[in-house]
N, C-alpha and C positions, 0 to 999 in steps of 0.2 A: 610236571607239565612245562614244557620248553616254549617260551614265547619268541617269536621272530617277526620280521617284517611281513611275512606272508601269513601270519596267524589271523584267522577270520574272527570277527567280533559278533557276539550275540548278546541280548540283554532283556531285562524285563523293566518296563516303564510303569510307574504309578505314583500315587501321592497319597499316603506315604508308601515307601517301598523298601526302605532299609531293612525291614523285618523279614523280607521275602526269603523263603526256603528254596526258591527256583535256582539260584546259583549253586547251592550245594548239590542239588539233584542234577542239573544239567551238566555241570563240570565233572561229576562222577561218571556219567554216561560218555561224555566226550573222551575222557581219559580211557575208559574201558574199551572204547572202540577205535582208539588211536587217531582221532581227528586233530588237526592242527587248528584248534579253535579255543576261544575263551568266552565265558558267559558271565556278565556282571549285572548288577542292579543299578538303575539310573533314576533318580528322582526328577520329576518334572513339575514345574509350577503350573497351576491350572490354566493360566492364560497363554502359556507357551507351548502347549501340546503340539499343534499343527506344525509350528515353526521347528519344534524338535524333530518331528518326523521327517521333515524336508532335509534338515541338516544331517540326520543319521543316514538317510538314503544317499545323500551327496557324498558321505564319508564311507560308503560301501559297508555299512553295518548290516550283516546278512539276514538276520532274523530277529524278531522281537516277540516277546510276550507282553500282552497288555492287561493291566489289572485295574482295579478301582482308582479313580472314577472315569476312566478313559475308553472303556470298551465300545461304547455307542459312537463316540467321536472317531475312534480308530476305523470303524466300519465306514463312516461317512468320508473319511479322508483317503481311503485306499483307491488304488488304481482299478482293482477288480475285487469283487465279492464272490465268495463261494455261495452255492445255493443255500447252505445252512445260514451263513451270515445274512443273506437276503431275508431269510425266514425269521431269524431271531432278532435282527437289527443291531447285533453287537459283535465284535471280534476280539479274540484274546490271543491270536497268533498271526503274525505278519511275516511274510517272506519277501525279500528283496527282488525287485525286477530292475536289473542293472540297465537295461535298454530304456525303460520308462522312467528310471530314476524315482521310483516310488515303491509302494508295497502292495502285495496281494494279500487279501484278508481271509482268514479262516476262523472258525470257532470250534475248539476241542473241548469246551468245558463239560457239556452234557454227555458226549461220547466218552470223555475221560471217566465219568462216574460209571458208565456201562463197562468200560475196560476193567475198572476196579472190581465191580461185582463179579465179572467173569473170573477175575483172578482169585478173589477171596470167597465167593459163594457161587460157584459155577452152576448150581441148581436153581438159580433165582427165577429163571423163566418157567420152571416146572410147577411153581405153586398154583394151586387152584383159586387162590384169593386174588382180589383186585388190588390195585396200586393206589396209595394215597400220597399226594404231594402237598406239603404245607408251604404256602407262599405263592406269589405270582409276580415276582421281580424278575430281574435279568437272569439270575442263576436258575430260577424255576423254569423260565421260558426255554433256556438252553437245554435243560434236563428233560423237559416234556417233549421237545422236538426229537431228542435222541430216543426217549422211551417209545414214542410213536413209530420209529423206524425199527427198533429192536424187539418190540413186543406188541402183541395184539390184544393184550389184557386191558380191560376197562380201567381207566384212571379217574380218580376223584381229585379235583383241586380244591383245597380249603384255603380261602382267602377272605380277609375282612372287606376288601374292595371287590365286590362281586362283578361289577362292570369290567374292571381291569382283567380279572380271571377269565370272564366270558369272551373278551376280545381275543385273549390268547387261545382259548378253545377253538373259537371260530377260525382263527388264522391257521391253526395246526391240524386239528381233526375233531370237529364237534361231534362226530359219532362215537369216538373213543373217549373223549375228555369230557367229564361231567363236573359242573361247578357246584360246589356245596358250601354251606355257611359254616363258620368257625363254631358257632353255638352248638351245632349238631355233630361236632368232631367225634364224641364217643360212639354215636350211632354209625358213623362212616368208618370207624376203626374196626368195627365188628366184621370178622372174616377177612381182614386185609392180609395179604401175603408180603407186601413190601411197603414201608412207610418212610418217606424221605423229608427231612426237614431242610427246606431250601430258603428259610428265613434267616435273619441275622440274630434271632432270639437265642441267647445263651453265649454269643460271641464275647470272649474276655469276661465271661461271668456276668454279663449285663442282661437284664430281663430274662433270667432263666425260666424255662417252663418244663413241666414233666407230666405229659399225658399218661393215663392209665392204659398200658398196652395189653392188659390181660384179655380184652375182647378179640385181639387179632389172632390169627391162626397160630397154632403152636410152633410151626416151623418158619414163622414170619421173620423177615430181616428188618431191623429198624436201623435207618442210616441217617447220620447227621452230617451235613456238608461242612460243618464248623470243625476245625481241628485245634483251636486254642480257646479254652482248654480241650484236652483230648477226651476227657470224660466229663461231659456236660450233664446237667440235671436230666435232660432228655434221655441220654444214654443210661444213666443211672436207673431211670425208670424202666427202660428196656431190660436192663440186667435184673432188676427186682422181679420182673415178669417172666424171667428165664427165656428171653427171646435173643436170637443172634443180633449183635449190634456192631456197628462199624462207624468210625469217625471219618472226617473228610480228608485225612492225610493221604489215603489211597486214591481219592479223587484228584488230588494235586499231582500224584505220581502218574495217573492215567492220562490226564489232559497234557502233562508235560511229555510223556511218551509219545503221544500223538503229534505234538508240536515238533519233537525231535525228528520224527519220521518225515514230516513236511520239509524240514531243513536238510537232513542228511540222507534221506531215503532208506533209512534202517529203523525198524521198530525195536527199541531197546527193551530189556527185561523189566517189566513193571514191578515184579516182586522184588527184584534187586533195588529198584528205585525206592520202593516203600521201606525196605530195610535201611537204606541210606538216610532216609528222612527220619525214621524212628531213632536211629543212632544220634542224629543231629539234635533232635528235640530233647533227648534224654541226657545229652552231654552237659 
């Protein structure tokens, strides 16, 4: 990769962010497509986020990925919000508006999961079973918004705070999204065709949990949005039940591919991106 005075700069902002795999992913795609660009990780202190955005826009940094804990603040600070951002209240992808000296906001998280499912389990929409989403945080909200667009299947949201989950259902699609209790999880797993863990349980081996997935349909897909570790207790349980199971590394590739498309006008190969990430995490 040749760096020059005309090289465009892109970055991921977060706190912490040095562990991010996005630079590996995006720079591989940038190189494959021959763009004169560079993608880096930039840590930002909690109190400095809005000032950092202003400075990066003034310096012509062309695009940003936003990660924890800044997604809601990124949406609020944007010049314009996409319909999806307005719906979920968070942004993970910003594109520079040079005229306005600020950023337009998009959210590719939930659609990134759908892109991954299409790449790794293209029959996921064909299942006769319902969908179960565990959690009602920011990730779950983005995922639910995408699922409502890409599937007409009934969706069960399982969350301890039912009021929070019900608000999401009301905002998105109360006819399609049903709120259920965590205590009744085994009952709601029965006959499910897709089960998505959108909580942080199991991240870095903290608070691991392992539901019994044997009541799900035999062709069910068990998905964990976590990718560190890659094989969580949740996925081990899916493996024991002989169910198809995927970690969140593909979702990272999927949301990154959609961000790349926003910036460069080209949708990169998601499977190539996943292979790049798998090679990086196994190195």
